[in-house]
Each structure stands twice: as structure tokens, then as C-alpha cells.
N, C-alpha and C positions, 0 to 999 in steps of 0.2 A: 214634459218634455225635456230631453236631454240636450243642450246647447254646449256647442266648444265654440268660441269667439277666439280670432287669432288678430294679433296687431304686432306691430315692428317696435314699436315704442310703448312705456306704460308707465304711470307715475310710479316712482318718484322721477325716473330718469327724463321723463319728457312731458309736457302737459300741454299739447295745441288740441286743435277742434277735434280731429279724429280721435285721439285717445279720451277726451272729454266725452265725447259721443259713446265711444264703446262703453266706459264706465257707468253712464247715466242708464244706457239701454241694458247692459247687464244686472244692474240692480233693481231696475224697474220690473224687467223679467223675473228675477228671481223673486222678488216681492209678490208676484204674480203665482207662485208656488212651482217656476221653474229649477232644474238644475243647471245652473250656468259654471262653465269654467271658462276663464280668459287666459288663452296661452300666449307668452309673449316670450321679448328675448331679456337676459339677466344683463344689464347694463352697469349695476351699482353694487359693489361688497354690501353696503349699507342695507339694500333691500332685501327681503325675505325672498327666498327660492320658491317655497310653497306656504301659501298663508290663504286665509278665509275672513273676506270683510263683509259685512250685509250680505250673508248668505252666499256670498260669489267667492269661488274658490279661484285664487289667483297663482298660476304655474308659470316660473320665470328659467328659462332653459339656456345654457350655452356658457359654457365653464370661459370660453376664452373671449368673453366679450367685454366683461371688466378690465381687461387687459388691454383690449382696443380703444375702450374710452381713456384709459390711464396714456397711452401712446398719443393718442390726439390732442390731449391737452398739453403733451411733454413737446409735442411735434409743435404746436401754435406757439408755445412759450418760446422754443428755439428760433423760430421764424420771425419773432417781434424781436428778440436779441440780434440776431443775426442782421436784419435790417435799420435798428438803432445803431451796430456797430460798423457797418456800411455807411451809415448816411443817408440812406434811401429814403424819400416820403414817397408817401400816397398822395398825389395831385388829385383832389376833388373835384378839379373842372377839368379833368383829363375827357371826360365824355359830355361836353357842352350840349350836345343835340339831344341828350336823355337827362334832365335834371335829376329823376329820380335814381337812374344808375349811378349818374357820377357821385350822388350825396347818400349811397346806401350807409348803412351803419357802420360797416366796416369795410376796409378794403378787400376786395376779392384776393383769397386763399388760394394757393395751388399748393396742393401736400406733395412732397418729394414723393417718389416711385415704392421708397420702403414703406410705404402705410399700405401699400397695394395687398402684398403677402400677409401682414398684418390682420388687416382687416376681412381678407379671403380666409384666413385659419379661423378667425372669429365667427365670421357666419357659418362655418365647417363645423365647429362646434356646436351649435344649434341646430343645424339640419341634422346633425347624427343623434343628437342628444331626442329630438323629436321623435326620428325616425326608430330608435329603441325603444322610447316609450311606446309608441304606437304599436309596435311589434311585441312587446311585452306585458304593456298593462291590461290588455284585453279591454279597451274603452269599450263602451254601450253609446252610441250618439246619436241622435237623431237628426241633427242637421250641424253643418260647419256654416260660421258666419265670420267672413274675413272682413277687416276694416281697412284695407289697403289694396290698391289696385296696379301696384308694381310688381315685382317679382314674388312678394309674399304671397300674394293673389295665386300666382301658378305652383306654387309649394303648396299652397294650404289646398289647393284641387288635388295633388297628391295625398295628402295627409286624409281628404274625405273620401277619396278612392278608395284608401287602404281601409278605413274604417266602415265602407259600405255606407257613407252617408251622403246625402245631397248638400251642394254648396251655395250659398249666396255671399256676393262680395259687392260693399256699400264704395262708391265711388263718390269721395268727398273733393275731390279736385277740382278747384273753380276756374282753372285756366283752361283745360282742355282734358276731356276724359281720357284715361289711359297714357297721358302724357309723359307723368313723372317715371322714369325708369327706377327709381329708389338708389340703393346703391350698387354702383358698378362693379364693386371685386365681390361677387358671389359666386359659389359652384354651382355648376349647372344652368347658368344663367339665361342661354338662349331656350334651355327645355323649359322652365318655369315660365318665361315669358309665351311661347306657345300654348302652354295649357292655362295660362290666365283667361283667355278668350270664351272657354267653355263654362264659365260660369253664370250663373244665372245671376245680373247685376241688380241692385238697389239704388234706385235714382233720387237722391234728396230734393231735386228741384227740376222744374222742366224745361230749362236749359242745359241742365246735366242728361237730361235722358235725350234730348236733340244732339247734345255731344257725340253721346254713347251711340246713337243711329248714326253719326255722320261716321263713325270710324269702324261702321260695319256691323254693329252688334243689333242682332234682328230685335226689331218690337216685342215682339212675344219673349225676349229672352230677358226684359227688363221690366223691373216693378216700382212702382214709384212708393217711397217710404219718406218721409221727412225728417230731418234731425227734431229731437225733441229737448225741454227745456222743465227744470222744474219749477212752478210757481210758486214765488216766495208768499208768506201767509202777510209781510207789510207790502204796502205801495208808496211809492215816492212822492212826496208833498211837494209836487211840482212847482204850485202856485208861490211856495216860499224857497223854494231852491232854484237858483238860474244858473249854477255853475254848470259849463259844458264839459262832458268826459269823454275820452276816448279811452279803448281797452283793444291794445294791438301789439304786434313784436316787432320789434326794429330790426329784427334780422331779415325781415320781409319789406324793405323799405320800398321797392319798388312798386310791388303787389298793394302795398297798404298806402300808397298815395301821401306820404308822410309831406311830400315837397308841395304839393295841393292844398295840404290841410294848413302848413304854416304860412302860405302866400295868402290864403283864405283869411286866416286868422290875424295876420296882418292889418287887414282890411277893417275887419272885426273891430279889433283895437282901435283903430282912430276913429270908428265911429262911436264905440262904445267903451272908453277908457277903463271902466270898473269890471267888464267883462272879464272872466276867469275861465281858462280851458285848464284841467287835469288830465295826464296823461298815465295811463298804468299798462307796464308791459316789460317782457324782459330782453336782454340784449343790450348792447353799448350804443348809446343814445347822444354819445360827444360831437360826432359832426352834425346831427341834427338839431342841437342844442344852438350852434354856431348858425345853422341855414335860419332858423328861427329869430335868432337874433337880426340877421341881414334881412329878413321879410318885416321887418319892425314890430314883432311881438312884444319887445321889451321886456316886463319881469311880467307878464300876465299869464304865461305858460307854466306849470309845474310839470315837471318829468319825476313822477314818483316810484318808477321802478316797478318791479313785479309784485304782486298781490295774492295772497291766497283768500283774500277777503272781498271779491269781485261785487256780490251781491249787497253787503254793506256800503260800499263806494257809490253804486249806481243810486242806491237808495235815498244817498245824500246828493244827488246830483239833478239837474233840472231838464238837460237836454243831451242826447247821445249823438254824437257824431262820427259817420263810417263812410270817407270818400275813396275807398280802395277801388281800384282798378280792376282787379277779378276778386271772386270769393267762390267759393262754394256754397253754403249756407251758414253764415257765420252765426257761431253759438253765441259769440259775445253781444251781435245785434237782437239774437232772441232773448238773452238774459235780459237786457237794457228794456225792451218790450215789455217782458215778464214783469218788472219792476214797476210798470207803468210811465216808463220815460219816451217821449216822443222824439222819433230819431230824424237826422239829416244824412242822406246816404246818397251814394252815387248811383246812376242808372246803368245796373247791371243784372244780369239774371237772377242771382240768388237774392240780392235785394230787393228786387220788385216781389219776389214772392213772398217776401213779409211784409213792406212798407207799401200802402197804397196812397199816393201822392194828394196830399190834402186831408187825408182821413185821419191816418195814425201816425204821419209824420211827412217829411218834405224829401221829394226823389228830385236831384239835380242833375244836369248834364256830367258823363264823367270827366273830370280833367278841368272842371269850369270852375276856377277860383273864387271868380265873382259871382257867380249863380250860388255857391257855396256859402260865402259869406253874407250874401242877403238874406239865405233862408235862415241860416243861424240867428243873425239880427232879427229877423221877422219873431221868432220864436221867444227871444233873449227880451223882448220889448213888450209880449203879452202873454202874461201867466194867467188868462182865460182860455188862450189857444193852447198853451201848453197843457192845462188838465184837461180842455176837450180831447185832445190827441191822445196824451196820456191813456185816460181812459181806455179809447178805442183800441190802442196799442195792447194794454192788459187781456182787453175781452179777445181779441184776435189771436193772442198765444193761446190764451185759455181753450177756446174753440177748435184751434187748428194743431197747435204745437206742444201742448202739454205731454208732459215725457208718458204719463199714462195712456193716453191716446195713441202714439206713437210705437208702446208695448204691445199693444191690441193689434196697430197694424203689421209690425213684425211677426207676432203669431199667426195672423192670415197669410203673410209672406211666405212664412216656413211651410205652413200647410200646402199653399199653392206651390212651393219647391220639392217638397216633398213627391206630391203628386205627379207634377211633371217628369222628377227623376223615376218614380214606380211604372211611369207610361212607357219610358225608354227602355226599361229593365226586361231581359228576355224571361 
């Protein structure tokens, strides 16, 4: 089967949950003998515009986008310089009613309006390059699979129509289906938004399906396909390792609930002074370091920054924690469970899809720092319980979320999407 995957960002420009799933699914499908191409935007001059990795062709288009990326960095630097010159300071307590919002990793940034035409022209370069490629390369595609539900989904629908191929769209957004608008400065944005709802949607969790149905997507237009994860050959020796690990992005402070995490960890530290929390993730963590100190965490928290060796770090840990206020279906959680770590997670839809309370981890009320601390301490104090839950975690991931199983689900979904499209065609 010839598969064209589309996504806004792709490594090395950015590596989030959607980008990671796009790559894992693409390489798994290629390993099963399919012809897979990933079509994405060309954000960085250092990345190649056309390359093949693990039998997956990666095609990056849009000559203006590296200029947009450079303009953003320049703009952000000028804003920082101007604020320091004007001696204006961001007040982290300005929003006392919402600790997460007031303690976000960085102050809210508003770009000057000159960025709007720059970004508009950058996106135009991508749209025109794709349109030219579609019209001149004579691509033969069996299915188009877009990993975004904002404007890119509508544009991908147009591409699929021109290629006479059906289209599937994975909804990764955990806060609410179809709610993330993506970049506002895109040529033809209203047109792409109107087209988006015509896609067949791939739902990664039961909560995602319900959210799509609540937005008016018919149930028959939704197919359930989980996120997938590669199972490491090794398993964490959780009986000997009791460090707690968190993997997340500091630019998503409110969603990831760092305020709840550090409030809970302050309580853990008072009960178990030897306990250690290691945090891996990109973004500016300076304000969260101050928050952790104020929450009584002392020197028990290590901010390790971004890492490309997540699996290695997980295998050297004993407990995984994820207190998010909203998630789709967390790749970090799947990776931790695949490594054999018991998890302490918040009670939200995506997390409940993976963790069964008392079996492969603990599920605590969202936003409850006391319950989070109590669950962490319980696992910290019981190596036998960590071993029991860690074994159940790895077994469940192997059974349900292994990338090979997800690839088979995708194959079946593509067949279903193609059959539905053939039934609609005259």
C-alpha cells in the first residue's frame, strides 16, 4: 500500500507526541512492506529536504519556513531585550486564581503584527510547493494520513482529493477534539477548516471518540486506533531503582500540571527525604525551579533538560509520574509502561486508557496533590509492589499498545477508509 502521511512539524524541527507517533507508525508500516512517505514543512536549513530513513521517505517543503523560524527567534530576542530595557518584569503571581497559568514556564508572549505577514508568506510557500508537487509528480497514493486536526487536516483533504485518495486524520489533542486552531496566519484558513470535518477520524482513546462525537462528527466517521510504542528489549529493575521520573515539556505548564507535581513532591520529600525526582523535558524551567523550592522540594528535584535517550533514563528509574490536567494518549506514559515502570497518573481519559488503578499503577484525582504524594510514597516504600505493577504494565503495553499491533490496526483502518471512499464515488 502506498501511504502519504502529512504533519506540520517533524524532527529535527520539533518532537512532540504527534510527531513521535507519526514517525513510529511510518517506520512500522514500512517494516511491514508498505511504501510510506512523510510530507512535512521544511523549518530548519540543517535538515534535508528529501531523505530516506528506515525505508521511510521524508519530504520537507516550503522554502520560506526557515526564514519564518529565524524571524521568530529574532523577534523573541528583541522582545526580551526591549522588556529588560524598559525594566518591565513579568509577575508570576499576576494570576493567583490559577497557579499553573501564573507559573507557566515563560511569560505569555505576544508577537508584533509584523510576524503575521512573515508567517503567512512562509505557509504560502509550503502550500504552493505541495500543490506544484501534486500536479507535476503524478503521485500514486492509496491513502493519505494526516496527524493534525487543525488547518493541516483540511489542506490534506484537498491534497487527497487531487490524488483521488481517501483520507484519515488522527486526533491527538487531549484538551478537546478539533479545538486547536493551529497557526492563525495561513492562506485560505477558512477553506481548510471547512474541509477538515470531511476526513475520517482516527481516535486514539475512548475520551477522544466522545469528544469528536460531541463536536458533531458521526460515529461511523470515527475509527479507533491507539497510539503505539516500541517495546524495549530490557525491563527496568524497579526493585533496585526507586527514583521517580517525569518526562514532559515545560512550555505546556498548565496542561502538564507542574504546580500539582511540585506541591505533591514537597510532601513526598518531607516524608521520605531520600527520595529523588528527575525531570526530563525541553523548555525554560527557571520559574518552576523557584516554584519547587517554595513548595519545599529542597534539592531532591533534578531538572535534567531535554534528552534523546528517554528509554535509557526510564530503565534506570523505579516509578513514573504524570499528573497532567489533560492529555491525548501520552507517548511518555506508554514508553514508561513498556519499560516496566509502574505509573502514578491523574484521572483523565487518556491516562485511564493505559493505567488500571491498583493493577499497573495508581490513578489519583486530577489536581489532588495530597493523593498524588500518597500514591508516590506507597510505591516508593514497597519494592515488591513496584515489581508487581511494573510487570503488569509491560504486559498490558505488549498486548494492546505495541507498535506492531498498532500498525496492523492502521492497515485495517486504511482498508476501511478506502472501502468507504469507494462506496461514495460514482
